[in-house]
VEXDREN-2710 file (C-alpha; in Angstrom, 1 decimal):
% VEXDREN-2710
k/r/px/py/pz
1/MET/0.0/0.0/0.0
2/ILE/1.2/3.5/-0.9
3/LEU/0.4/6.3/1.6
4/ILE/-0.3/9.6/-0.2
5/THR/-0.3/12.7/2.0
6/GLY/-2.3/15.6/0.6
7/GLY/-3.9/13.1/-1.8
8/THR/-7.1/15.1/-2.4
9/GLY/-5.1/18.1/-3.7
10/PHE/-4.2/18.8/-7.3
11/ILE/-1.1/16.7/-7.9
12/GLY/-1.8/14.2/-5.2
13/SER/-5.2/13.2/-6.6
14/HIS/-3.9/12.7/-10.1
15/THR/-1.0/10.6/-8.8
16/ALA/-3.5/8.5/-6.8
17/VAL/-5.3/7.8/-10.1
18/VAL/-2.1/6.8/-11.9
19/LEU/-1.1/4.5/-9.0
20/GLN/-4.4/2.8/-8.8
21/GLN/-4.6/2.3/-12.5
22/ALA/-1.2/0.6/-12.2
23/GLY/-2.5/-1.8/-9.6
24/TYR/-1.2/-0.2/-6.4
25/ASP/-3.4/0.0/-3.3
26/VAL/-3.6/3.6/-2.1
27/LEU/-4.3/5.2/1.2
28/VAL/-4.9/9.0/1.2
29/ILE/-4.5/11.2/4.2
30/ASP/-5.5/14.9/3.9
31/ASN/-6.8/17.5/6.4
32/LEU/-9.0/19.0/3.6
33/HIS/-7.5/22.5/4.3
34/ASN/-7.6/23.4/0.6
35/SER/-9.5/20.5/-1.0
36/GLU/-12.7/18.4/-0.6
37/ARG/-13.7/14.9/0.4
38/GLU/-15.6/14.5/-3.0
39/VAL/-12.2/14.1/-4.7
40/ILE/-12.0/10.5/-3.3
41/SER/-15.3/9.7/-5.1
42/ALA/-14.1/11.2/-8.3
43/ILE/-10.9/9.1/-8.2
44/GLY/-13.2/6.1/-7.7
45/GLN/-15.2/7.1/-10.8
46/ILE/-12.1/7.3/-12.9
47/THR/-10.3/4.1/-11.6
48/GLY/-13.3/1.9/-10.6
49/ARG/-12.4/1.9/-6.9
50/GLU/-12.1/4.6/-4.3
51/PRO/-8.8/4.8/-2.4
52/ALA/-8.9/4.4/1.3
53/PHE/-9.2/7.8/3.0
54/ILE/-8.3/9.3/6.4
55/GLU/-9.2/12.8/7.2
56/GLY/-6.3/14.0/9.4
57/ASP/-3.2/16.1/9.7
58/ILE/0.4/14.7/9.2
59/ARG/1.4/16.6/12.4
60/ASP/-0.8/14.3/14.4
61/VAL/1.7/11.9/15.9
62/SER/-0.8/9.4/17.3
63/LEU/-2.8/9.3/14.1
64/LEU/0.3/8.5/12.0
65/ALA/1.4/5.8/14.4
66/GLY/-2.0/4.2/14.1
67/LEU/-2.0/4.4/10.3
68/PHE/1.4/2.6/10.0
69/LYS/0.3/0.1/12.6
70/THR/-3.0/-0.9/11.0
71/HIS/-2.0/-0.6/7.3
72/HIS/0.7/-2.4/5.4
73/ILE/2.3/0.8/4.1
74/GLN/5.3/0.2/1.9
75/ALA/6.1/3.7/0.7
76/VAL/5.0/7.3/1.2
77/MET/4.4/10.0/-1.4
78/HIS/4.4/13.4/0.3
79/PHE/2.3/16.2/-1.2
80/ALA/0.8/17.7/1.9
81/GLY/1.9/21.3/2.3
82/LEU/1.0/24.9/2.0
83/LYS/2.1/26.3/-1.3
84/ALA/1.3/30.0/-1.9
85/VAL/4.3/32.3/-2.1
86/GLY/2.5/35.5/-1.2
87/GLU/0.7/33.9/1.7
88/SER/4.0/32.4/3.0
89/THR/5.4/35.9/3.4
90/GLN/2.4/36.9/5.6
91/ILE/2.2/33.8/7.8
92/PRO/5.7/32.3/7.8
93/LEU/5.4/30.5/11.1
94/THR/2.3/28.6/9.8
95/TYR/4.3/27.6/6.7
96/TYR/7.3/26.5/8.7
97/ASP/5.1/24.5/11.1
98/ASN/2.9/22.9/8.5
99/ASN/5.6/22.1/5.9
100/ILE/8.8/21.5/7.8
101/GLN/7.4/20.2/11.1
102/GLY/4.8/18.1/9.3
103/SER/7.5/16.5/7.2
104/ILE/9.6/15.7/10.3
105/THR/6.7/14.2/12.1
106/LEU/5.9/12.0/9.0
107/LEU/9.5/10.9/8.6
108/GLN/9.7/10.0/12.3
109/ALA/6.5/7.9/12.0
110/MET/8.0/6.1/9.0
111/ARG/11.3/5.4/10.8
112/ASN/9.4/4.0/13.8
113/ALA/7.4/1.7/11.4
114/GLY/10.4/0.6/9.5
115/VAL/9.2/2.2/6.2
116/ARG/12.1/3.7/4.2
117/THR/10.7/4.6/0.8
118/PHE/9.8/8.3/0.4
119/VAL/8.9/10.4/-2.7
120/PHE/8.9/14.1/-1.9
121/SER/7.0/16.8/-3.8
122/SER/9.7/19.5/-4.1
123/SER/9.8/22.4/-6.5
124/ALA/11.9/24.3/-9.0
125/THR/11.5/27.3/-6.6
126/VAL/14.6/25.9/-4.8
127/TYR/16.7/27.2/-7.7
128/GLY/15.8/30.8/-6.8
129/ASP/16.7/33.3/-9.6
130/PRO/18.2/31.2/-12.4
131/GLN/21.9/31.9/-13.0
132/ARG/21.7/29.9/-16.2
133/LEU/19.2/28.1/-18.4
134/PRO/18.0/25.4/-18.8
135/LEU/18.1/24.5/-15.1
136/THR/20.1/21.4/-14.2
137/GLU/19.9/19.6/-10.9
138/ASP/23.3/20.9/-9.9
139/HIS/22.3/24.6/-10.2
140/PRO/22.9/26.5/-6.9
141/ARG/19.9/26.6/-4.6
142/SER/18.4/29.5/-2.8
143/ALA/15.1/30.7/-1.4
144/THR/13.4/34.1/-1.8
145/ASN/10.4/33.4/0.3
146/PRO/9.2/31.2/3.2
147/TYR/7.5/28.7/0.9
148/GLY/10.6/28.2/-1.1
149/TYR/12.7/27.9/2.1
150/THR/10.5/25.1/3.4
151/LYS/11.1/23.1/0.2
152/LEU/14.9/23.7/0.5
153/VAL/15.0/22.8/4.2
154/ILE/13.0/19.6/3.6
155/GLU/15.4/18.6/0.8
156/ASP/18.3/19.0/3.2
157/ILE/16.5/17.1/6.0
158/LEU/16.1/14.2/3.5
159/GLU/19.7/14.2/2.5
160/SER/20.8/14.2/6.2
161/LEU/18.5/11.3/6.9
162/TYR/19.7/9.3/3.9
163/ARG/23.4/9.8/5.0
164/SER/22.7/9.0/8.6
165/GLU/20.7/5.8/8.3
166/PRO/21.1/2.9/5.8
167/GLY/18.2/1.6/3.7
168/TRP/16.4/4.9/2.8
169/LYS/15.1/5.2/-0.7
170/ILE/14.3/8.8/-1.3
171/ALA/13.3/10.7/-4.4
172/ARG/13.2/14.5/-4.4
173/LEU/11.2/15.6/-7.4
174/ARG/11.6/19.2/-8.4
175/TYR/8.8/20.1/-10.7
176/PHE/8.1/23.2/-12.5
177/ASN/4.6/24.5/-13.4
178/PRO/1.8/21.8/-13.2
179/VAL/-1.2/22.6/-15.3
180/GLY/-4.1/20.8/-17.0
181/ALA/-6.4/18.2/-15.5
182/HIS/-7.5/14.6/-15.9
183/PRO/-8.9/14.1/-19.3
184/SER/-12.2/12.9/-17.8
185/GLY/-12.8/16.4/-16.3
186/LEU/-13.6/14.8/-13.0
187/ILE/-10.6/16.2/-11.1
188/GLY/-8.5/19.3/-11.7
189/GLU/-7.1/22.5/-10.2
190/SER/-9.5/25.1/-8.7
191/PRO/-7.6/27.3/-6.3
192/GLN/-9.4/29.3/-3.6
193/GLY/-9.3/33.1/-3.9
194/ILE/-7.0/34.7/-6.4
195/PRO/-5.0/32.1/-8.3
196/ASN/-1.2/31.9/-7.7
197/ASN/-0.4/30.8/-11.3
198/LEU/-1.4/31.5/-14.8
199/MET/-3.7/28.8/-16.2
200/PRO/-6.3/28.9/-13.4
201/PHE/-6.4/32.7/-13.9
202/ILE/-6.9/32.3/-17.7
203/ALA/-9.6/29.7/-17.0
204/GLN/-11.5/32.1/-14.6
205/VAL/-11.5/34.7/-17.4
206/ALA/-12.7/32.1/-19.9
207/THR/-15.6/31.1/-17.6
208/GLY/-16.6/34.7/-16.8
209/GLN/-15.4/34.7/-13.2
210/ARG/-13.0/37.4/-13.9
211/LYS/-13.1/40.2/-16.5
212/GLN/-9.5/40.1/-17.7
213/LEU/-6.0/38.8/-17.1
214/ASN/-3.1/41.0/-16.1
215/ILE/0.1/40.3/-18.0
216/PHE/2.9/41.6/-15.7
217/GLY/5.4/43.0/-18.2
218/ASN/5.8/42.6/-21.9
219/ASP/9.3/44.0/-22.2
220/TYR/11.3/41.0/-21.1
221/ASP/14.2/39.6/-23.2
222/THR/12.0/36.8/-24.6
223/PRO/10.6/36.2/-28.1
224/ASP/7.4/38.1/-27.5
225/GLY/8.4/40.1/-24.4
226/THR/6.3/38.2/-21.9
227/GLY/7.6/35.8/-19.2
228/VAL/8.5/32.2/-20.2
229/ARG/7.9/29.2/-18.0
230/ASP/8.1/25.4/-18.2
231/TYR/4.5/24.2/-18.0
232/ILE/3.9/20.4/-17.5
233/HIS/0.7/18.5/-17.8
234/VAL/-0.4/17.1/-14.4
235/MET/-0.8/13.7/-15.8
236/ASP/2.8/13.6/-17.0
237/LEU/3.8/14.8/-13.6
238/ALA/1.8/12.0/-12.0
239/GLU/3.4/9.4/-14.2
240/GLY/6.8/10.8/-13.2
241/HIS/5.9/10.2/-9.5
242/LYS/5.0/6.6/-10.3
243/THR/8.2/6.1/-12.2
244/ALA/10.3/7.6/-9.4
245/LEU/8.5/5.2/-6.9
246/GLU/9.4/2.2/-9.1
247/TYR/13.0/3.4/-9.4
248/CYS/13.3/3.6/-5.6
249/ASN/11.7/0.2/-5.2
250/ALA/14.4/-1.3/-7.5
251/GLN/17.3/0.1/-5.4
252/ALA/18.8/-1.1/-2.2
253/GLN/19.1/2.5/-1.2
254/THR/19.1/5.8/-3.1
255/LEU/18.8/9.6/-2.9
256/LEU/17.4/10.6/-6.3
257/THR/17.1/14.3/-7.1
258/THR/15.6/15.2/-10.5
259/ASN/13.7/17.8/-12.4
260/LEU/10.2/17.0/-13.7
261/GLY/9.4/19.3/-16.6
262/THR/9.1/19.4/-20.3
263/GLY/12.4/21.1/-21.1
264/GLN/10.5/23.7/-23.1
265/GLY/9.3/27.2/-22.1
266/TYR/6.0/28.8/-23.1
267/SER/5.3/32.5/-22.9
268/VAL/2.3/34.1/-21.3
269/LEU/1.0/35.1/-24.7
270/GLU/1.5/31.5/-26.1
271/MET/-0.5/30.2/-23.1
272/ILE/-3.3/32.6/-23.8
273/GLN/-3.4/31.8/-27.5
274/ALA/-3.4/28.0/-26.8
275/TYR/-6.2/28.4/-24.3
276/GLU/-8.3/30.5/-26.7
277/GLN/-8.1/27.7/-29.2
278/ALA/-9.2/25.2/-26.5
279/CYS/-12.1/27.1/-25.2
280/GLY/-13.2/28.8/-28.5
281/LYS/-13.4/32.3/-27.1
282/PRO/-11.0/35.3/-26.7
283/ILE/-9.2/35.8/-23.4
284/ALA/-9.3/39.5/-22.4
285/TYR/-6.1/40.8/-21.0
286/GLN/-4.2/44.0/-20.3
287/VAL/-0.5/44.6/-19.8
288/ALA/0.6/45.8/-16.4
289/GLU/3.9/46.7/-14.8
290/ARG/6.4/44.0/-14.0
291/ARG/6.1/42.5/-10.5
292/PRO/9.1/42.8/-8.2
293/GLY/11.0/39.5/-8.2
294/ASP/9.6/38.1/-11.4
295/ILE/12.2/36.7/-13.9
296/ALA/12.2/36.6/-17.6
297/ALA/12.4/32.9/-18.2
298/CYS/12.7/29.6/-16.5
299/TRP/12.7/26.0/-17.8
300/ALA/14.1/22.6/-16.9
301/ASP/16.9/20.5/-18.3
302/THR/15.2/17.1/-18.4
303/THR/18.2/15.1/-19.4
304/TYR/18.8/13.5/-16.0
305/ALA/15.2/12.3/-15.7
306/LYS/15.4/10.7/-19.1
307/GLN/18.7/9.0/-18.4
308/THR/17.9/7.8/-14.9
309/LEU/14.2/7.1/-14.9
310/GLY/13.5/6.7/-18.6
311/TRP/10.7/9.3/-18.1
312/LYS/9.8/12.2/-20.2
313/ALA/6.7/14.4/-20.6
314/ASP/4.5/13.3/-23.5
315/LEU/1.6/15.8/-23.4
316/GLY/2.0/19.2/-25.1
317/LEU/0.5/22.6/-24.7
318/LYS/-2.6/21.6/-26.7
319/GLU/-3.5/18.8/-24.3
320/MET/-2.7/21.0/-21.2
321/CYS/-5.2/23.6/-22.4
322/GLN/-7.9/21.2/-23.7
323/ASP/-7.9/19.2/-20.5
324/GLY/-7.7/22.3/-18.3
325/TRP/-10.7/23.8/-20.1
326/ARG/-12.7/20.5/-19.9
327/TRP/-12.3/20.7/-16.1
328/ALA/-12.9/24.5/-15.8
329/SER/-16.0/24.5/-18.0
330/ARG/-17.9/21.8/-16.0
331/ASP/-21.4/23.1/-15.1
332/ASN/-21.6/21.4/-11.7
333/THR/-20.1/24.0/-9.3
334/GLY/-19.7/21.4/-6.6
335/GLN/-17.3/19.5/-8.9
336/GLN/-15.5/22.8/-9.6
337/LYS/-14.3/22.7/-6.0
338/ARG/-12.5/19.4/-6.4
339/GLY/-8.8/19.2/-6.3
340/GLN/-8.3/22.7/-4.8
341/ASP/-4.7/23.4/-4.6
342/SER/-2.4/26.2/-5.7
343/PHE/1.0/26.2/-7.2
344/ASN/3.2/29.1/-8.0
345/THR/5.0/30.0/-11.1
346/ASP/8.4/28.8/-9.8
END
């Protein structure tokens, strides 16, 4: 059985689908802080069976001890965490407690139970402001906000743990900008409040929830002047997690650190144009001043993931936008709330 923390969120839910379709038994734990219980039913609709589900917090020591005692957990995929850059600057202690302390509590429970396989949801935000492109895994790390710092610190904790105790099989997956949705339209991303990344914002304009999109700067040193990022379809990302798990299972011990991206950057205007084709309507936008801290371009070097895991992203911008629109345009507002999670343009 695979324990997925944060498994009703955007990436966790799609990974649960991929794992169940591959024959794994899945146990989801989530405190539903930014997601809904109905996601479990949606996963069941897609895969033919609902994963086991526990509503709870990974900082609950006794709850975790009980889970590892009563379930035959062989590995943990760790998605649970707060993820909004702006919010992290306003409530840093909450981020440090939830993300870092939560991870420590989870790892302690694993060690007590003798479970040593751990796949961690890290982020390209640990690279800070890129010194060179594309970003390779040996690029210097830095953090410019509390959210990014929690990812960096957890990466260091995992390395210390790996070096201090034999038998750990750890994957640190640094992914870039997850977008899209499951092709069924049953699960997807629907962040609360103002979105923290581009595609949900475009979707809200397309569905009439917002009047227009702000493009922050069109004078960058990029082909069309707008910012360029590496967007990856969430289903490709979920497949990457399954592949990383299988890689870890095949090793006696390992500390794998790899990017998960497409290796290609798309500009803001390219994203808008592709989404317009998917939804069949124009996306209203206006150009605004650059935001402090924004960078011109960021995309991954995916060579290491291809060489080590035999994994690469297969879905392109067309599929990202078509699947994202299928999710966003669903009429049932209750289903629109599923998979609530927010990721930043790292």
